[in-house]
C-alpha atoms as one frame of an Amber mdcrd trajectory, in Angstrom:
protein
  -0.038  -0.185  -0.240   3.039   2.228   0.656   4.006   2.291  -3.056   0.437
   3.923  -3.633  -0.913   7.119  -3.947  -4.363   8.320  -1.721  -6.550   7.535
  -4.613  -4.894   4.391  -5.797  -5.378   3.174  -1.935  -8.935   4.251  -1.787
  -9.646   2.142  -4.974  -7.984  -1.245  -3.429  -9.344  -1.046  -0.204 -13.133
  -0.564  -1.576 -13.969  -4.123  -1.688 -18.058  -3.770  -0.219 -19.933  -2.845
  -3.560 -19.524  -1.641  -7.047 -16.519   0.346  -7.808 -15.475   1.968 -11.099
 -12.249   3.506 -11.301 -11.743   6.192 -13.707  -7.932   5.577 -14.538  -6.303
   8.379 -16.969  -3.635   7.552 -19.373  -0.078   6.715 -17.340  -1.915   6.695
 -13.925  -0.744   3.388 -12.472  -4.122   1.274 -13.187  -2.845  -1.918 -13.406
  -0.737  -1.506 -10.183  -4.264  -1.165  -8.547  -5.615  -4.190  -9.900  -2.900
  -6.176  -9.298  -2.744  -5.105  -5.606  -6.595  -5.235  -5.096  -6.239  -8.794
  -6.444  -3.222  -9.340  -3.498  -5.490  -7.414  -1.053  -8.794  -9.445  -1.644
  -6.697 -12.537  -1.212  -4.038 -12.072   1.133  -5.765  -9.469   3.811  -9.257
  -9.766   3.408  -9.488 -13.886   3.120 -11.479 -13.969   0.235 -10.856 -17.217
  -1.357  -8.460 -17.185  -4.546 -10.392 -19.512  -6.176 -13.288 -16.881  -6.421
 -11.320 -13.961  -7.462 -11.536 -13.636 -11.030  -9.534 -10.873 -13.426 -10.704
 -10.076 -17.024  -8.788  -8.385 -19.744  -8.747  -8.109 -23.219  -5.306  -9.702
 -24.365  -3.072 -12.932 -23.351   0.240 -10.522 -22.723  -2.131  -8.478 -20.805
  -3.283 -11.364 -19.180   0.055 -13.079 -18.524   1.533  -9.756 -17.216  -1.562
  -9.274 -14.430  -0.799 -12.923 -13.522   2.710 -12.433 -13.143   2.680  -9.294
 -10.751  -0.402 -11.049  -8.850   2.393 -14.127  -8.450   4.988 -11.675  -7.360
   2.745 -10.222  -4.341   0.957 -13.151  -3.496   3.166 -15.819  -4.547   2.922
 -18.615  -7.037   0.793 -21.177  -5.292  -2.112 -18.681  -4.426  -1.725 -17.059
  -8.243  -2.429 -20.777  -9.357  -5.770 -20.483  -7.710  -7.068 -17.279  -9.157
  -8.781 -16.537 -12.905  -6.768 -14.223 -14.555  -7.856 -14.662 -18.150  -9.106
 -12.755 -21.573 -12.742 -12.216 -21.857 -12.908 -14.824 -24.566 -10.963 -17.428
 -22.255 -13.467 -16.857 -19.293 -16.356 -17.575 -22.131 -14.646 -20.732 -22.944
 -14.333 -21.859 -19.505 -18.290 -21.453 -19.275 -18.726 -23.044 -22.485 -16.538
 -26.246 -21.493 -18.309 -26.795 -18.216 -21.797 -26.253 -19.459 -21.502 -27.531
 -22.841 -24.118 -30.218 -22.276 -26.769 -27.029 -21.425 -25.541 -25.773 -24.749
 -26.007 -28.878 -26.678 -22.247 -29.205 -27.831 -21.137 -32.632 -28.751 -17.303
 -33.420 -26.882 -14.330 -31.700 -28.736 -16.493 -28.840 -30.216 -14.208 -26.992
 -32.902 -13.398 -22.863 -32.678 -13.205 -21.279 -36.065 -11.164 -18.684 -36.532
 -11.737 -15.242 -38.906 -10.273 -16.984 -41.844 -11.892 -20.516 -41.188 -15.414
 -18.319 -40.955 -15.055 -16.309 -43.794 -14.141 -19.356 -46.356 -17.556 -20.920
 -44.999 -18.985 -18.067 -45.425 -17.664 -17.352 -49.019 -18.591 -21.162 -49.730
 -22.242 -20.316 -48.117 -22.441 -17.245 -50.575 -21.127 -19.200 -53.850 -23.376
 -22.047 -52.890 -26.662 -19.961 -52.380 -26.117 -16.928 -54.780 -23.602 -17.554
 -57.190 -21.135 -14.466 -57.751 -22.072 -13.371 -54.244 -18.993 -14.792 -52.953
 -16.767 -11.730 -52.828 -18.982 -10.147 -50.225 -17.824 -12.889 -47.735 -15.580
 -10.349 -46.118 -18.408  -7.818 -45.530 -21.094 -10.633 -44.498 -18.547 -11.937
 -42.058 -17.844  -8.183 -40.326 -22.146  -7.572 -40.387 -22.527 -11.337 -38.621
 -19.956 -10.327 -36.001 -21.433  -6.886 -34.943 -24.770  -8.822 -34.798 -23.325
 -11.407 -32.618 -21.372  -8.574 -30.583 -25.311  -6.673 -30.020 -26.500 -10.248
 -29.223 -29.112 -10.158 -32.433 -29.869 -13.445 -33.535 -30.523 -15.191 -36.918
 -34.352 -14.506 -36.998 -33.819 -10.938 -35.517 -31.621  -9.883 -37.951 -34.123
 -10.689 -40.592 -36.974  -9.371 -39.002 -34.994  -6.006 -39.213 -33.319  -6.185
 -42.249 -34.017  -2.927 -44.339 -32.955  -3.404 -47.797 -31.348  -6.236 -50.263
 -27.807  -5.822 -48.773 -28.571  -6.238 -45.558 -31.154  -9.425 -45.946 -28.395
 -10.900 -47.520 -26.182 -10.525 -44.687 -29.212 -12.074 -42.554 -30.047 -14.817
 -44.443 -26.481 -15.614 -44.593 -26.022 -15.727 -40.913 -29.259 -18.048 -40.584
 -27.422 -20.421 -43.309 -23.930 -19.948 -41.126 -25.398 -20.850 -37.610 -26.944
 -23.958 -39.272 -23.480 -24.984 -40.573 -21.787 -24.158 -37.378 -24.220 -26.347
 -35.631 -23.719 -29.093 -38.010 -19.817 -28.891 -37.746 -19.716 -28.996 -33.682
 -18.001 -25.517 -34.081 -18.146 -22.012 -32.650 -17.083 -18.795 -33.725 -14.730
 -16.217 -31.742 -17.958 -14.307 -30.754 -19.668 -17.233 -29.513 -17.472 -17.490
 -26.917 -19.045 -14.434 -24.990 -22.416 -14.797 -27.089 -23.462 -17.891 -25.666
 -22.924 -17.885 -21.941 -25.057 -14.782 -21.851 -27.420 -16.387 -23.635 -27.585
 -19.265 -21.429 -27.571 -17.475 -18.338 -30.435 -15.436 -19.504 -32.738 -18.910
 -19.800 -31.028 -20.815 -17.180 -31.446 -19.308 -13.979 -29.887 -22.177 -11.785
 -26.663 -22.325 -13.845 -26.039 -18.356 -13.502 -26.549 -18.995  -9.806 -23.832
 -21.178  -9.632 -21.297 -18.749 -11.781 -22.424 -16.110  -9.672 -21.613 -18.442
  -6.786 -18.365 -18.977  -7.811 -17.643 -15.303  -8.379 -16.912 -13.581  -4.947
 -15.266 -10.523  -6.719 -14.723  -9.940 -10.401 -12.086  -7.284 -11.528 -12.371
  -5.859 -15.346  -9.284  -3.910 -16.912  -9.935  -1.433 -20.168 -13.297  -1.659
 -19.473 -13.926   0.983 -22.043 -13.596  -1.324 -24.860 -16.414  -4.128 -23.947
 -19.256  -4.638 -26.186 -22.612  -5.205 -25.646 -22.134  -8.887 -25.015 -19.222
  -8.868 -22.691 -21.087  -5.752 -21.066 -24.005  -8.134 -19.917 -21.251 -11.133
 -19.105 -20.074  -8.973 -16.358 -23.619  -7.535 -15.483 -24.741 -11.064 -15.272
 -22.097 -12.808 -13.473 -21.988  -9.857 -10.114 -25.554  -8.561 -10.475 -26.247
 -11.040  -7.246 -23.400  -9.875  -4.846 -22.349  -6.522  -6.615 -18.902  -6.669
  -5.630 -16.291  -5.744  -8.735 -14.254  -3.236  -9.625 -13.709  -2.221 -13.505
 -11.175  -0.008 -14.063 -11.284   1.995 -17.844 -10.542   5.617 -19.318 -13.434
   6.937 -21.845 -10.793   8.816 -23.408  -8.856   6.420 -24.445 -11.981   4.216
 -26.134 -10.590   3.786 -29.404 -12.243   0.357 -30.395 -15.707   1.145 -31.886
 -15.052  -0.188 -35.325 -15.094  -3.699 -33.531 -18.083  -2.965 -31.144 -16.506
  -1.328 -28.223 -18.820   0.891 -26.349 -17.623   3.702 -23.986 -20.846   4.539
 -22.660 -20.933   1.382 -20.964 -18.904   3.246 -18.392 -22.074   5.176 -18.094
 -24.569   2.656 -17.981 -22.910   1.187 -14.678 -24.362   4.009 -12.987 -27.855
   3.205 -13.995 -27.758  -0.558 -13.594 -25.691   0.187 -10.179 -27.029   2.764
  -8.281 -24.635   2.622  -5.344 -21.951   2.767  -7.902 -18.458   4.118  -6.145
 -16.164   6.190  -8.420 -12.616   6.812  -7.874 -10.787   9.404 -10.147  -6.973
   8.219 -10.757  -5.553  11.446 -12.508  -1.886  11.633 -11.223   0.418  10.827
 -14.261   3.476   8.854 -13.503   4.480   9.198 -17.401   4.863  12.384 -19.009
   5.535  15.938 -18.773   2.640  18.774 -17.432   2.842  20.262 -20.625   2.004
  17.425 -22.917  -0.804  16.459 -19.965  -1.989  19.871 -20.319  -2.146  19.951
 -24.117  -3.991  16.323 -23.705  -6.567  17.883 -21.583  -7.186  20.657 -23.620
  -7.623  18.677 -26.756  -9.673  15.853 -24.934 -12.352  18.666 -23.435 -13.696
  19.218 -27.241 -15.371  15.395 -26.450 -18.519  15.513 -24.189 -17.873  14.041
 -20.918 -19.909  11.810 -18.259 -16.934  12.206 -16.120 -14.755  14.782 -16.029
 -10.844  14.201 -14.920  -7.899  16.346 -15.339  -4.405  14.556 -15.970  -1.444
  16.222 -13.762   2.325  15.457 -12.957   5.312  16.072 -11.026   7.471  15.468
 -13.358   8.054  19.203 -14.411   6.837  21.469 -17.144   9.087  19.755 -20.045
   9.607  21.087 -23.195   7.322  22.522 -25.785   5.280  20.385 -28.189   6.686
  20.902 -31.802   4.606  21.076 -35.132   6.331  20.081 -38.087   5.347  21.613
 -41.505   6.989  19.706 -44.648   6.925  20.034 -48.028   5.342  16.901 -49.109
   4.988  13.384 -47.357   8.795  12.790 -48.968   9.928  15.113 -47.143   8.248
  14.463 -44.146   9.594  11.206 -43.831  13.085  12.441 -44.075  12.535  15.142
 -41.852  11.422  12.612 -38.921  14.285  10.516 -39.648  16.914  13.592 -39.824
  15.253  14.655 -36.337  15.806  10.995 -34.563  18.902  11.360 -35.594  20.120
  14.770 -34.817  18.463  14.298 -31.691  19.929  10.846 -30.601  23.208  12.784
 -31.503  22.646  15.609 -29.013  21.195  13.981 -26.394  22.773  10.960 -26.389
  19.876   8.354 -26.115  18.907   5.308 -27.965  17.037   4.610 -31.093  14.594
   2.579 -29.150  13.893   5.714 -26.920  11.691   6.838 -30.102   8.266   5.820
 -31.581   6.827   7.340 -34.697   2.769   7.117 -34.736   0.536   7.042 -37.634
  -3.261   6.618 -38.020  -2.914   4.296 -41.008  -0.121   1.430 -42.062   0.070
   2.518 -45.432   2.011   5.620 -43.748   4.953   3.378 -42.969   6.068   2.863
 -46.175   8.233   6.334 -46.881   9.454   6.125 -43.229  10.903   2.397 -43.753
  12.574   3.489 -46.821  13.929   6.924 -45.134  15.517   4.433 -41.884  16.982
   2.177 -44.031  18.372   4.704 -46.137  20.130   6.358 -43.066  21.279   2.546
 -41.802  18.169   3.240 -38.746  17.329  -0.126 -37.257  13.764  -0.357 -37.204
  10.743  -2.498 -35.598   7.429  -2.474 -37.452   4.754  -3.331 -34.885   1.676
  -5.603 -36.436   3.927  -8.103 -38.593   2.321 -11.350 -39.701   0.923 -13.497
 -36.886   2.885 -16.336 -36.382  -0.325 -18.421 -36.610  -1.621 -16.597 -39.888
   1.459 -18.333 -41.488   0.561 -20.962 -44.153   2.660 -23.569 -42.304   1.296
 -23.134 -38.964  -1.886 -22.674 -39.970  -1.606 -26.201 -42.272  -0.465 -28.228
 -38.754  -3.203 -26.426 -36.629  -5.325 -27.969 -39.079  -3.968 -31.307 -39.069
  -4.464 -30.821 -34.750  -7.806 -29.607 -35.121  -8.788 -32.737 -36.695  -7.392
 -34.945 -34.291  -8.897 -32.957 -31.544 -12.388 -33.316 -33.542 -12.876 -35.328
 -36.838 -15.997 -33.602 -37.263 -14.010 -30.591 -38.182 -15.158 -30.353 -42.191
 -12.709 -26.571 -42.261  -9.689 -28.659 -40.979 -10.414 -31.783 -43.423 -10.870
 -29.226 -46.325  -7.501 -27.809 -45.682  -5.308 -30.724 -45.101  -7.187 -33.061
 -47.502  -4.133 -32.322 -50.659  -1.519 -30.973 -47.804   0.514 -32.644 -49.040
  -0.773 -33.571 -52.529  -2.858 -36.991 -52.420  -4.411 -36.634 -55.480  -7.752
 -36.184 -54.048  -9.318 -34.021 -56.781 -12.102 -31.551 -56.518 -14.506 -33.869
 -58.522 -13.998 -36.570 -55.047 -14.358 -33.604 -52.676 -17.283 -33.011 -54.109
 -18.750 -35.723 -54.571 -17.473 -36.747 -50.485 -19.306 -33.449 -49.521 -22.704
 -34.215 -51.135 -22.694 -37.910 -49.795 -21.868 -36.084 -46.088 -24.775 -33.639
 -46.296 -27.220 -36.027 -47.432 -26.563 -38.130 -44.573 -25.805 -35.492 -41.941
 -22.563 -36.668 -40.984 -18.675 -34.831 -41.371 -16.553 -35.803 -44.479 -14.225
 -37.783 -42.239 -17.263 -40.033 -41.078 -18.122 -40.073 -44.977 -15.183 -41.820
 -46.162 -16.382 -44.821 -44.472 -20.012 -45.015 -45.855 -19.442 -43.261 -49.740
 -19.436 -45.944 -52.488 -18.224 -46.697 -55.501 -20.985 -45.253 -57.061 -20.252
 -42.060 -56.103 -16.763 -41.778 -56.636 -14.071 -43.619 -58.801 -12.126 -46.611
 -57.271  -9.016 -44.947 -57.374 -10.319 -42.035 -55.414 -12.370 -44.306 -53.102
  -8.948 -46.270 -52.147  -7.662 -42.980 -51.210 -10.368 -41.340 -49.650 -10.030
 -44.855 -47.181  -6.402 -44.893 -46.857  -6.421 -41.118 -45.561  -9.336 -41.868
 -43.277  -7.196 -44.894 -41.812  -4.387 -43.004 -41.213  -5.992 -40.614 -39.616
  -7.712 -43.345 -36.910  -4.105 -44.782 -36.903  -2.482 -41.278 -36.095  -5.336
 -40.322 -33.596  -4.328 -43.554 -31.556  -0.711 -42.525 -31.508  -1.564 -39.275
 -30.113  -3.649 -40.519 -27.054  -1.865 -40.284 -23.869   1.379 -39.139 -22.406
   3.336 -39.795 -25.676   1.041 -37.537 -27.543   3.587 -35.055 -28.896   5.505
 -37.810 -30.319   2.615 -38.865 -32.590   2.631 -35.305 -33.752   6.184 -35.619
 -34.633   5.728 -38.979 -36.384   2.567 -37.721 -38.388   4.973 -35.267 -39.801
   7.178 -37.836 -40.815   4.468 -39.673 -42.317   3.400 -37.098 -44.959   6.879
 -35.710 -45.104   6.058 -31.827 -44.774   9.280 -31.025 -44.804  10.053 -32.426
 -48.259   6.702 -30.566 -49.159   7.747 -27.000 -47.722  10.913 -27.507 -50.081
   8.551 -28.404 -53.018   6.277 -25.300 -52.692   8.967 -22.642 -51.126  11.158
 -20.354 -52.857  14.357 -22.018 -51.747  15.714 -24.180 -49.432  16.402 -21.484
 -46.706  12.939 -20.257 -46.946  11.726 -23.983 -46.247  13.996 -24.460 -43.394
  12.811 -21.304 -41.603   9.228 -22.369 -42.331   9.743 -25.684 -40.961  11.245
 -24.050 -37.897   8.254 -22.653 -37.192   6.288 -25.820 -37.415   8.639 -27.389
 -34.904   8.209 -24.146 -32.293   4.456 -25.002 -32.732   5.081 -28.688 -31.607
   7.651 -27.937 -28.864   4.986 -25.656 -27.695   2.514 -28.067 -27.497   4.618
 -30.162 -25.491   5.973 -27.066 -23.252   1.880 -26.892 -22.242   1.463 -30.263
 -22.050   4.526 -30.028 -19.153   3.782 -26.989 -17.505   0.264 -27.142 -17.293
  -0.027 -30.536 -16.713  -2.716 -31.704 -19.253  -3.239 -34.418 -21.981  -2.550
 -33.610 -25.426  -6.379 -32.560 -26.696  -6.455 -30.154 -23.679  -2.965 -28.727
 -25.053  -4.117 -28.567 -28.574  -7.472 -26.876 -27.556  -5.529 -24.114 -25.747
  -3.108 -23.710 -28.780  -5.987 -23.078 -31.030  -7.643 -20.633 -28.773  -4.298
 -18.979 -28.693  -4.144 -18.833 -32.278  -7.351 -16.953 -32.157  -5.929 -14.618
 -29.633  -2.916 -13.885 -29.900  -0.769 -11.633 -32.451   2.945 -12.912 -32.168
   5.384 -10.794 -34.687   7.139 -11.878 -37.736  10.638 -11.047 -35.790  11.833
 -10.310 -32.430  11.847  -6.889 -31.544  15.099  -5.068 -32.013  16.936  -4.550
 -28.722  17.379  -0.839 -29.884  15.427   0.324 -32.949  12.899   3.076 -33.472
   9.292   1.745 -33.186   6.846   2.356 -35.827   3.139   1.372 -35.405  -0.326
   2.652 -35.965  -1.989   5.224 -33.167  -4.574   2.299 -32.038  -1.416   0.117
 -31.432   0.233   2.121 -29.626  -2.384   1.952 -26.724  -0.835   0.852 -23.481
   2.640   1.572 -24.313   5.125   4.649 -23.533   8.192   6.318 -24.825  10.946
   9.003 -24.117  10.351  10.690 -27.830   7.187  10.293 -29.655   6.320  11.574
 -33.405   2.893  11.689 -34.720   2.640  11.917 -38.639   0.135  12.766 -40.733
  -1.382  15.243 -38.684  -4.077  16.649 -41.650  -7.369  16.883 -42.168  -8.928
  13.858 -43.778  -5.944  11.702 -42.308  -6.119  12.630 -38.375  -9.329  12.992
 -38.208  -9.642  10.317 -40.924 -11.725  10.820 -44.064 -14.210   8.189 -43.200
 -15.085   9.596 -40.080 -15.368  13.358 -41.137 -17.991  12.051 -43.839 -19.507
  10.240 -40.719 -19.369  12.653 -38.379 -17.692  10.672 -35.660 -15.018  13.006
 -34.843 -14.754  12.193 -31.203 -13.368   8.531 -31.319 -10.482  10.212 -33.594
 -10.179  13.069 -31.071  -9.530  10.179 -28.891  -7.380   8.443 -30.900  -4.930
  11.898 -31.229  -5.376  12.260 -27.320  -4.060   8.038 -26.990  -0.916   9.296
 -29.342  -0.257  12.871 -27.087  -0.346  10.403 -24.175   2.379   7.976 -25.308
   5.000  10.868 -25.245   7.106  10.758 -21.745   9.594  13.618 -22.419   9.032
  15.304 -26.161   6.081  15.089 -28.353   6.568  16.333 -32.513   3.722  16.655
 -34.615   4.386  16.533 -38.490   2.089  17.599 -41.857   2.498  17.571 -45.135
   1.444  20.466 -47.216   1.033  18.777 -50.455   0.553  14.858 -50.449  -0.041
  12.245 -53.417  -3.456  10.683 -53.763  -4.349   8.429 -56.578  -1.345   9.617
 -58.476  -2.324  13.405 -58.361  -0.546  16.016 -55.834  -3.316  17.507 -53.417
  -3.009  20.319 -50.973  -3.229  19.321 -47.506  -5.060  21.230 -44.591  -3.800
  21.101 -41.233  -5.701  18.354 -38.523  -8.158  20.883 -36.816  -6.544  19.053
 -33.330  -3.765  20.920 -33.943  -5.982  24.135 -33.570  -7.449  22.455 -30.391
  -3.884  22.150 -28.487  -2.932  25.116 -26.646  -1.093  27.673 -28.630   1.180
  28.882 -25.761   3.132  25.285 -25.654   3.552  24.971 -29.556   6.242  25.610
 -31.150   6.510  25.687 -35.131   8.599  24.299 -37.444   8.971  24.532 -41.358
   7.728  27.187 -43.359   9.781  29.462 -41.746   8.423  29.657 -38.262  11.958
  29.157 -36.921  13.413  31.577 -34.749  17.426  32.266 -34.974  17.726  31.813
 -31.617  16.346  27.785 -31.686  18.412  27.081 -34.917  21.437  28.101 -33.217
  20.970  26.477 -29.918  20.016  23.133 -32.034  23.706  23.774 -33.755  25.722
  24.101 -30.501  23.830  20.946 -29.094  24.951  19.171 -32.238  28.475  20.344
 -32.440  28.723  19.644 -28.639  27.217  15.920 -29.440  30.300  15.486 -32.248
  32.555  16.449 -29.948  31.439  14.215 -27.060  31.287  11.433 -29.811  34.669
  11.869 -31.565  36.100  12.666 -27.871
């Protein structure tokens, strides 16, 4: 407790009812959550097994669990439930599988599985509509997050496009049921529907949860809000931590108004404001406060700091986007030389991924090491997806998506005609594709195709048998040898080096399975289930983050991070705020995005804009972002376009000379 300020201590010690902690950027919210868990388990005598903490990413859950373990010890921490929303939903679904009419070993479809299934259904029903799969997928996801079921979607559909989506939603749900599968959104939706219709099951789970803690509450959607409400409404013992000014995920269903809704649903709600910032200078916080004050607020807060007033915020005007990239790189090199910092102290933030391309070229040209966040997910690589499909099929032989992915990986001469006949046979008898291999006859496929199907089916059964018991992973390694997957990668890769790197990813995946089995003491099927869920949840960068490199990332990706020196590029109308938001009249979220960017900076902040920019092959004039006008003018220092003062240039020159002397001294 001695490490906490008075407001943080108040939030930790309040355990008698519902609590909303409005935690501004850099105000130590994670410390409050972890210490409150320790306080509940250590000093209040609450059974650790009845404390549940929920957040949004695997990384955040893992860090929270580690910090709690350091406070209460590993043995106590193991009894806690510290998970993502989706992991909690999956835990409930597994426990209540029979009530949800799910067969054992159900599959969880990821985004690509879902999109492929929707595309196939659209083509089967509407022919050329298959290219609408992504649009339909997004609409179905939005419906599920808002707890709208297929019949409701069809009843309220307006116009042919929405009716197409609603009809596809119904077909999609029937297909999922036939495949004994769920999608990602179902992991939250199904528990809320079950709790609504079964009071006994709800009471059982309410008894299991003595105190619920939720991080990043402003990012919850309708289903997640209801799940929290259902679990805590009997005892009302919960702590939610959030910041409405950092709600930047409306495009994926987040509802910042959920913070205000709490007061209506829980009239006894206590609100604690965390306003002391431990990250940024007072000038940076003043700019952030001034900017965000232009948004309407249910709860008003003002961030403050004891870290000194700090340097002015610089606004750098550049001739065009090429000059902007060159200027930022030159600024970083110059500042690093003058202040003797590390490349890892700098971050460049932007609204859209396309803005990083010129920056990368400029950094490469100057041989500056950098790390681009948002690279290819480990689980998105084709070789990993192939082996994950094999694992899913071992876990659930009714997983038709997995079967279709690996039927010819490597090639088994199972042609499209054979697979189509198998699909028709399976649909007619309401069985999976694997089971259909047993009953399909020579009158439906030719003898060669039938023999290959039966051979494949027998091999799958034998492999499943080898993967049971403690030696499950050795069965997986035998599977890879059986299909000569390493040889297959050599055939389809551009070089042997590429094939070796891809096979190393497969080995890493199998080693990960072995580690899960060993560390968590679970059998292979449970380890595969966990790996499938991790596949859905966890983005792993293609390359390890460099030890000392400039960080490039979108404003969305920067949330939760902090850096000594920050550049926000593209501070122009139609970029930040984005054109789509201007046209839709939804500027408030764009302002929150700018606020998130500003509050990433600890010591210095620079914002750049281009006077001209290429768009669709034409040079167009650019207008400075309205957000610059909303910042306190006295705290801004303009650069470019002749605004620099002779005194400032002279001072920078002297610092550069001093840096050079130090370097060569």
